[in-house]
ROTORPA-148258 format. One record per residue (C-alpha): residue in three letters; x, y, z. Coordinates in steps of 0.5 Angstrom, whole numbers, plus 500, padded with zeros to 3 digits. Example, Ala and Ser with C-alpha at 12.3 -4.5 7.8 and 13.67 -1.06 7.14 Angstrom:
ala525491516
ser527498514
//
This chain:
met814309791
leu819305787
ala826304789
gly830299785
gly824297781
met820295787
phe814298791
leu816300798
ser810300803
pro808306807
val811302813
ala818301810
ser818309807
ala816311814
gln822307817
val827310813
ser824317815
ala825315822
asp832313821
asp834319817
lys831323822
ala835319828
lys841320824
glu840328824
trp839328831
tyr845324833
glu849328828
ser847334832
gly848331838
lys855330837
val856337835
phe853339841
tyr857334845
gln864337842
glu862344844
ala861342851
arg853343850
tyr851337854
asp844338856
gln843340848
ala847333846
leu843329851
val836332848
ala839330841
phe841323843
glu835321847
thr831324841
ala835319836
tyr834313841
arg826314841
leu826315833
ser831309832
ser831305838
arg838303837
pro842301843
thr848304841
leu845311843
leu845309850
arg852310851
ser852317848
ile846318853
gly850316858
tyr856320857
cys852326857
tyr849324864
glu856323866
lys858330864
leu852333867
gly854330874
his849325874
gly854319873
his850315878
ala845314872
trp850312867
gln853307872
gly846304873
leu845304865
ser852300865
arg849295870
glu843294866
leu846293859
gln851288862
//
């Protein structure tokens, strides 16, 4: 595959695809969260995290746990991140 005159390795193009998919899941999660569909938002954010391993997604996951009445999980996660 050519990109800017350079060949991309299959690993690089697979990573781009995983990042693109993660972004799609994250965007879906934001919509679900805004609609107060926290269980669906949680699944979307967790899927985005599995695809990208971006630690910033953990905050969104924590907010979902909090809204779902699992605040203790969010508190534990917050302590782990400090």
